[in-house]
C-alpha positions as CSV (number, residue, x, y, z in Angstrom):
1,M,145.8,51.3,228.1
2,R,146.3,48.1,226.1
3,I,144.3,47.9,222.8
4,N,143.6,44.7,221.5
5,R,144.1,44.3,217.6
6,N,143.6,41.7,214.7
7,Y,146.9,41.2,213.3
8,Q,145.8,39.2,210.4
9,T,143.7,42.0,209.2
10,P,145.4,44.6,206.7
11,I,145.1,48.1,208.7
12,F,144.9,49.7,205.0
13,R,142.8,47.4,203.0
14,K,141.6,47.9,199.1
15,R,138.4,50.5,198.3
16,K,135.6,48.4,196.9
17,E,135.1,50.5,193.6
18,K,131.7,52.3,193.3
19,S,129.4,50.8,190.8
20,H,128.1,52.5,187.4
21,V,125.3,50.1,186.6
22,W,122.6,53.0,187.2
23,R,124.4,55.4,185.8
24,N,124.3,53.3,182.5
25,L,120.9,52.7,182.7
26,F,119.9,56.2,183.0
27,F,122.1,57.4,179.7
28,L,120.9,54.1,177.6
29,L,117.1,54.7,178.5
30,L,117.9,59.0,177.4
31,L,119.4,57.9,174.2
32,M,116.3,55.6,173.5
33,A,113.9,58.2,174.3
34,S,115.9,60.6,172.0
35,V,115.9,57.9,169.6
36,G,111.9,57.5,169.6
37,I,111.1,61.7,169.9
38,F,113.0,61.7,166.5
39,I,111.2,59.1,165.5
40,L,108.3,60.7,165.9
41,R,109.2,63.8,164.3
42,Q,110.2,62.0,161.1
43,R,107.5,59.3,160.7
44,P,104.8,60.1,163.3
45,D,103.2,57.1,160.8
46,M,104.8,53.9,162.3
47,V,104.3,55.3,166.0
48,E,100.4,55.3,164.4
49,D,100.5,51.9,162.8
50,A,102.5,50.4,166.0
51,T,99.5,51.7,167.9
52,N,97.3,50.3,166.1
53,R,98.5,46.8,166.0
54,L,98.7,47.2,169.6
55,L,94.9,47.9,170.1
56,G,94.0,45.7,167.1
57,I,93.0,48.3,164.9
58,E,93.0,47.8,161.0
59,I,94.1,50.4,158.9
60,T,93.8,50.6,155.5
61,P,96.1,52.7,153.6
62,T,95.3,55.4,151.5
63,P,95.9,55.0,147.7
64,A,98.6,57.4,146.3
65,P,96.5,59.4,143.8
66,S,99.0,58.0,141.2
67,S,97.3,54.6,141.4
68,L,93.9,56.3,142.1
69,A,94.0,57.6,138.0
70,I,95.8,54.2,136.7
71,Q,92.4,52.2,138.3
72,A,90.0,55.2,137.2
73,Q,91.9,54.6,133.6
74,E,90.8,50.9,133.6
75,L,87.4,51.5,135.3
76,F,86.8,53.8,132.0
77,W,88.1,51.1,129.3
78,E,84.7,49.0,131.4
79,G,82.4,52.1,130.7
80,K,82.5,52.2,134.4
81,L,82.7,56.1,134.3
82,D,80.6,56.9,137.7
83,N,83.3,54.7,139.5
84,A,86.2,56.2,136.9
85,A,84.9,59.8,138.1
86,A,84.9,58.9,141.6
87,L,88.3,57.6,141.7
88,M,89.4,61.0,139.4
89,A,87.3,62.8,142.8
90,E,89.3,61.2,145.3
91,A,92.8,61.6,143.2
92,V,92.2,65.5,142.8
93,E,91.4,65.7,146.9
94,I,94.6,64.4,147.9
95,D,97.2,66.5,145.0
96,P,94.3,69.0,144.1
97,N,97.2,70.8,141.4
98,N,97.8,68.1,139.1
99,I,96.7,69.4,136.0
100,S,96.5,66.0,134.8
101,Y,93.9,64.7,137.1
102,L,92.1,68.2,137.0
103,Y,91.4,67.6,133.5
104,E,90.6,64.1,133.3
105,Y,88.3,64.5,135.9
106,G,86.9,67.3,134.2
107,M,86.1,65.2,131.0
108,L,84.5,62.4,133.2
109,L,82.1,65.1,135.0
110,I,80.9,66.6,131.2
111,D,80.6,62.4,130.2
112,L,78.2,62.5,132.9
113,D,76.1,64.9,132.6
114,D,72.3,64.5,132.3
115,G,71.8,68.2,132.0
116,R,70.5,68.2,136.0
117,N,73.6,67.4,138.2
118,G,75.4,70.4,137.9
119,N,78.3,68.4,136.3
120,A,79.1,70.6,133.1
121,N,79.6,73.3,135.5
122,Q,81.7,71.6,137.8
123,A,83.8,70.8,135.0
124,I,83.7,74.2,134.3
125,D,85.7,75.3,137.6
126,L,88.1,72.4,137.0
127,A,89.1,74.5,133.5
128,R,89.5,77.7,135.4
129,Q,91.6,76.0,138.2
130,I,94.0,74.5,135.3
131,I,94.3,77.9,133.4
132,Q,95.4,79.4,136.3
133,I,97.7,77.0,137.4
134,N,98.8,77.0,134.0
135,P,97.8,79.0,131.3
136,N,100.0,77.6,128.7
137,D,98.4,74.2,129.1
138,P,95.6,73.4,126.2
139,R,93.5,71.2,128.5
140,G,92.1,73.8,130.3
141,Y,90.9,76.0,127.4
142,A,89.6,72.1,125.8
143,L,87.8,71.4,129.4
144,R,86.5,75.0,129.4
145,A,85.3,75.4,125.9
146,R,83.8,71.7,126.3
147,G,81.6,72.6,129.7
148,L,80.5,75.7,128.1
149,V,79.1,73.7,125.2
150,W,77.2,71.6,127.7
151,I,75.6,74.4,129.8
152,G,74.9,75.9,126.0
153,N,77.0,78.5,125.9
154,S,78.4,77.4,122.5
155,A,79.1,81.2,121.5
156,G,80.9,81.5,124.6
157,A,83.0,78.3,123.8
158,I,84.4,79.3,120.3
159,P,87.2,82.1,121.9
160,V,87.9,79.7,124.3
161,A,88.8,76.8,122.1
162,Q,90.5,79.4,119.7
163,A,92.3,80.4,122.4
164,G,94.2,77.0,123.1
165,L,94.3,76.1,119.4
166,D,96.7,79.1,119.5
167,I,98.7,77.4,121.9
168,A,98.5,73.9,120.7
169,P,97.2,73.7,117.7
170,Q,96.8,69.9,117.0
171,F,95.5,69.1,120.7
172,A,92.7,66.8,119.7
173,P,90.1,67.6,122.3
174,L,89.7,71.5,121.3
175,H,89.1,70.3,118.0
176,A,86.9,68.5,118.9
177,A,85.5,71.0,121.6
178,M,85.3,73.2,118.7
179,S,83.0,71.0,116.5
180,R,80.6,71.2,119.2
181,A,80.3,74.7,119.6
182,Y,80.1,75.0,116.2
183,I,77.1,72.9,116.3
184,G,75.5,75.1,118.8
185,A,76.5,77.8,116.5
186,G,74.9,76.7,113.5
187,R,77.9,76.2,111.4
188,L,77.9,73.1,110.6
189,R,80.6,72.6,108.1
190,E,83.0,74.2,110.3
191,A,82.0,71.5,112.8
192,Q,82.7,68.3,110.3
193,E,85.9,70.1,109.5
194,E,86.6,70.3,113.4
195,G,85.5,66.5,114.0
196,I,87.9,65.3,111.1
197,Q,90.8,67.3,112.3
198,A,90.2,65.7,116.0
199,I,90.5,62.3,114.6
200,E,93.1,63.0,112.8
201,F,95.3,64.1,115.8
202,A,93.8,61.4,117.7
203,P,93.0,58.3,116.4
204,S,92.1,56.5,119.4
205,D,90.1,59.3,120.8
206,V,86.7,58.0,121.2
207,R,85.5,61.9,122.0
208,S,86.6,62.9,119.4
209,Y,84.9,60.4,116.5
210,W,81.9,61.0,118.9
211,A,82.1,64.9,118.4
212,Y,82.5,64.1,114.4
213,A,79.3,61.9,114.7
214,S,77.4,64.6,116.4
215,S,78.4,67.0,113.3
216,L,76.9,65.1,111.0
217,F,73.5,64.4,113.4
218,F,73.1,67.8,112.8
219,S,73.4,68.2,109.6
220,G,70.8,66.1,108.7
221,A,73.2,63.4,107.4
222,R,71.8,60.5,108.7
223,D,72.8,57.5,106.9
224,E,76.9,58.7,107.3
225,A,75.8,59.7,111.3
226,I,75.1,56.5,111.8
227,I,78.2,54.8,110.5
228,E,80.5,57.2,112.1
229,Y,78.6,56.4,115.5
230,E,79.3,53.0,115.0
231,R,83.0,53.8,114.3
232,T,82.5,55.6,117.8
233,T,81.3,52.5,119.4
234,S,84.3,50.5,117.6
235,V,86.6,52.3,119.1
236,H,85.7,52.3,122.9
237,S,82.7,49.8,123.1
238,G,82.2,50.7,126.9
239,F,82.0,54.7,126.7
240,L,78.0,54.4,126.9
241,P,77.2,58.3,125.7
242,P,77.1,57.7,122.1
243,Y,75.1,54.4,122.3
244,F,71.9,57.2,123.1
245,E,72.2,59.0,119.8
246,L,73.0,56.5,117.7
247,A,70.1,54.3,118.8
248,L,67.7,57.7,117.8
249,L,68.7,57.6,114.9
250,Y,68.1,53.5,114.5
251,L,64.8,54.5,115.6
252,A,64.4,57.4,113.1
253,S,65.2,54.9,110.2
254,N,62.9,52.4,111.3
255,R,65.4,50.0,112.4
256,D,63.6,49.5,116.0
257,Q,64.9,46.2,116.8
258,E,68.8,47.3,116.6
259,A,67.6,50.4,118.5
260,I,66.3,48.2,121.4
261,D,69.2,46.2,121.2
262,T,71.1,49.4,121.8
263,Y,69.5,50.3,124.6
264,D,70.0,46.9,126.2
265,R,73.9,47.2,125.4
266,I,73.2,50.3,128.1
267,L,71.3,48.9,130.4
268,G,73.4,45.6,130.6
269,V,76.1,47.9,132.0
270,Q,73.8,50.5,134.1
271,P,70.5,48.3,134.5
272,S,69.7,51.3,137.0
273,N,69.9,54.3,134.0
274,A,66.9,56.0,133.8
275,R,67.7,57.4,130.5
276,A,68.2,54.4,128.9
277,L,64.8,52.7,130.3
278,L,63.1,56.0,129.3
279,R,64.0,55.6,125.2
280,Q,63.5,51.5,125.7
281,C,60.3,52.3,126.9
282,E,59.3,54.4,123.5
283,A,61.0,52.2,121.3
284,Y,58.9,49.3,122.3
285,R,55.8,52.0,122.4
286,K,56.8,52.5,118.6
287,I,56.7,49.2,117.8
288,G,53.4,48.7,119.6
289,Q,54.4,46.7,122.4
290,F,52.4,48.6,125.3
291,E,52.4,46.6,128.0
292,R,56.6,46.3,127.6
293,A,56.9,49.8,127.1
294,L,54.6,50.8,130.4
295,G,56.4,48.9,132.2
296,L,60.2,50.3,131.3
297,C,58.5,53.8,131.8
298,R,57.5,52.8,135.1
299,D,60.6,51.2,135.6
300,S,62.4,54.6,134.3
301,V,60.1,56.6,136.7
302,Q,60.8,54.4,140.2
303,T,64.8,54.6,139.2
304,D,64.3,58.3,139.2
305,P,61.7,59.8,140.4
306,E,62.8,63.5,139.4
307,F,63.1,62.5,135.7
308,V,61.0,65.3,134.3
309,P,61.0,63.0,130.9
310,A,60.3,59.7,132.4
311,Q,57.1,61.3,134.7
312,Y,55.7,62.7,131.7
313,R,56.0,60.2,129.1
314,Y,54.7,57.5,131.9
315,G,51.4,59.9,132.2
316,I,51.4,59.7,128.3
317,L,51.0,56.1,128.2
318,L,48.6,55.8,131.3
319,Y,46.4,58.8,129.5
320,N,46.4,57.4,126.4
321,D,45.0,53.9,128.2
322,F,42.7,55.6,130.0
323,D,43.7,55.3,133.8
324,F,43.4,59.2,134.0
325,N,44.2,58.6,137.9
326,Q,47.6,57.2,137.8
327,A,48.2,59.6,134.8
328,R,47.2,62.8,137.1
329,D,49.8,61.7,139.3
330,A,52.4,61.2,137.0
331,F,51.3,64.4,135.4
332,Q,51.2,66.2,138.8
333,A,54.8,65.3,139.7
334,C,56.0,66.7,136.3
335,V,54.7,69.8,137.1
336,E,55.8,69.8,140.2
337,L,59.5,69.3,139.5
338,D,58.7,71.7,136.5
339,S,56.0,74.4,136.8
340,G,57.2,75.4,133.3
341,N,56.5,72.5,131.5
342,L,53.9,73.5,129.0
343,E,53.1,69.4,127.8
344,C,52.8,68.1,131.3
345,T,50.5,71.6,132.3
346,Y,47.8,71.4,129.7
347,R,48.1,67.1,130.1
348,L,47.0,67.4,133.6
349,G,44.6,69.9,132.8
350,L,43.0,67.7,130.5
351,T,43.4,64.8,132.9
352,Y,41.2,66.2,135.3
353,Y,38.5,66.9,132.8
354,Y,38.6,63.3,131.8
355,L,38.2,62.3,135.7
356,A,35.5,65.2,136.2
357,Q,33.3,63.1,133.1
358,D,33.8,59.7,135.5
359,D,32.8,61.4,138.0
360,Y,29.7,62.8,136.4
361,R,28.7,59.7,135.2
362,I,29.0,57.0,138.1
363,N,27.9,59.6,140.8
364,C,25.8,62.5,139.4
365,E,23.9,60.6,136.4
366,S,23.4,57.4,138.5
367,Q,21.7,59.7,141.2
368,R,20.0,62.2,139.4
369,L,22.0,64.9,140.6
370,S,22.5,68.6,139.2
371,P,25.6,69.0,137.6
372,L,26.0,72.1,140.0
373,D,25.5,69.6,142.5
374,C,28.1,67.2,141.7
375,T,31.8,67.4,142.9
376,S,32.4,67.0,138.6
377,T,32.6,70.7,138.5
378,E,35.1,71.3,140.8
379,T,37.2,68.9,139.2
380,C,36.4,70.7,135.5
381,Q,37.5,74.3,137.6
382,M,40.5,72.7,138.3
383,G,41.1,70.9,134.7
384,W,39.8,74.8,133.3
385,A,42.8,76.5,135.4
386,L,45.1,74.2,134.2
387,L,44.3,74.6,130.5
388,E,44.5,78.6,131.2
389,D,47.4,78.6,132.3
390,S,48.7,76.4,130.1
391,L,47.5,78.7,126.6
392,I,49.0,81.7,128.6
393,M,52.7,79.9,128.7
394,A,51.9,78.6,125.2
395,Q,51.1,82.5,123.6
396,T,55.1,83.3,124.8
397,R,56.8,80.9,123.3
398,D,57.6,79.6,119.6
399,N,56.6,77.0,117.6
400,V,53.9,75.6,119.5
401,E,51.2,75.7,117.2
402,A,50.1,71.8,117.7
403,D,50.0,72.3,121.5
404,I,48.2,75.3,121.9
405,D,45.1,73.5,119.4
406,I,45.4,71.2,122.0
407,I,44.9,73.5,124.4
408,R,42.0,75.2,123.0
409,E,39.9,72.0,121.8
410,G,39.8,70.5,125.9
411,L,38.7,74.0,126.3
412,G,36.1,74.0,124.5
413,A,35.4,70.4,125.2
414,I,34.5,71.6,128.9
415,S,32.7,74.6,128.3
416,A,30.4,72.3,126.0
417,D,30.2,69.6,128.5
418,P,27.1,69.5,131.2
419,A,29.6,67.9,133.6
420,C,31.6,71.2,133.7
421,A,27.6,73.4,134.0
422,G,29.4,75.4,136.6
423,I,31.9,76.9,134.0
424,S,30.6,76.8,131.1
425,G,30.9,79.6,128.3
426,R,34.0,81.2,130.1
427,P,36.2,83.0,127.4
428,F,39.4,82.1,126.0
429,P,42.1,84.0,127.9
430,T,44.5,85.8,125.6
431,R,47.9,87.5,126.1
432,T,49.9,89.8,124.4
433,L,53.6,90.2,124.3
434,P,54.9,93.8,125.2
435,P,57.0,94.9,122.0
436,D,59.9,95.1,124.3
437,V,60.0,90.7,124.5
438,T,60.8,88.6,122.6
439,A,61.2,84.9,122.8
440,T,64.9,83.1,123.7
441,E,66.0,81.1,120.8
442,T,67.2,77.6,122.5
443,P,70.7,76.3,121.7
444,L,70.9,74.2,118.7
445,V,73.3,71.9,120.7
446,T,72.8,69.9,124.0
447,A,74.4,67.4,125.9
448,S,71.8,64.9,124.4
449,P,69.9,65.5,121.3
450,T,66.4,63.9,121.2
451,A,64.3,63.4,117.9
452,T,60.8,65.0,118.2
453,I,57.8,63.6,115.9
454,P,54.5,65.5,116.2
455,P,51.5,64.3,118.0
456,T,48.6,62.8,116.1
457,H,45.1,63.0,117.3
458,T,42.0,60.3,118.0
459,P,38.4,60.8,118.5
460,D,38.9,58.7,122.0
461,V,41.0,61.3,124.0
462,I,41.9,65.1,123.6
463,G,45.8,65.3,122.8
464,D,46.9,61.1,122.0
465,D,50.1,61.2,120.9
466,M,50.6,57.7,120.9
467,D,53.2,58.2,118.4
468,D,55.0,61.1,119.4
469,M,58.6,60.3,120.5
470,G,59.9,62.8,122.4
471,G,60.3,64.0,126.0
């Protein structure tokens, strides 16, 4: 057999080398995946940020708590305490064990306490947390003592403040808290001494000046208190709480325009401050500008419909203006918000009596109906029942003799009025306290001291108290 061979082609050819491209690509992808997993575990935020950018989502970064605290401090000096407290709340949420944040937030809460929002109790809880974190930090004791004063427990605040002073004798907020606690305990000389020490240890702390001014306020040293309140506002002109007390002192000293200007200062920073609107209403009423006062009291009620003193004052202005329908609504709102409010209860009763008079004159006399056939009798009955409740309520309290006189005058008027013939001659209710029941003494100090001038009476309506600055 013959084999044909191509002698130009070598029998043993050189072998082709195998390609490693796919193998190298595999190892490269494996390395990249490993790096990606490592980054994902170490910095998941980078992956999230890349994803958000890919999808076009803009995420606002969460600020550091230290940045929030700095912003809050700036707002505090601008007088924007609400905003400052909100930022400190965020800082506490991010870093709940930071004593500085807990303390500053608690102090702001007390500054903003209005007796209804529970701020002081929340501050006491924050103080308890501080003490648990570090029992040797005086800030926890200062915050707790101040909070106890604000809820009316001055007796309980004194040993707390003293415990803090045993740790840090020169910590000014403890002296300021002790000053306020002594006010509530009636130890006014010691209150002044503690206030002076607070200023000595912290000459730039507005709360120290405020505490000392308050000690003079409650000591009856009116002129000296005004000077100290003015000094307090000069230390921090944007810190609004002391302005309320300063304005009250201006009114009591018949420096009425200065009081109005002071309330204007508050409203310039907080135009929706229902308390400032109410106080300015009272100031304008004091100087005889009734329409201006009525408008401001209406603004206060509309700003905060649950503000009981505003409902009462608004009702009084309407009552004295013989607008008994709207006065009834205001007093009714007041009673619904605070069923134990003596003044609102008997004012509502008197208002029903005058509404019955109007009804009797317009509907009964014009139609020559018997009083027993008139709706005025039902209205009188409502007024009588409220006055009865008020008298029973008043007989359990101290220092309400003027109120009892007004209530009895109203009951006597209903008994003698033909418009209320259906209930004429009913005896006045009486109530004697059991031997073991005594009246509870009200603490001297509150978060916001008020001045009260006893009501005056005119023949026009029962219990007209046009000059009453209470509420």
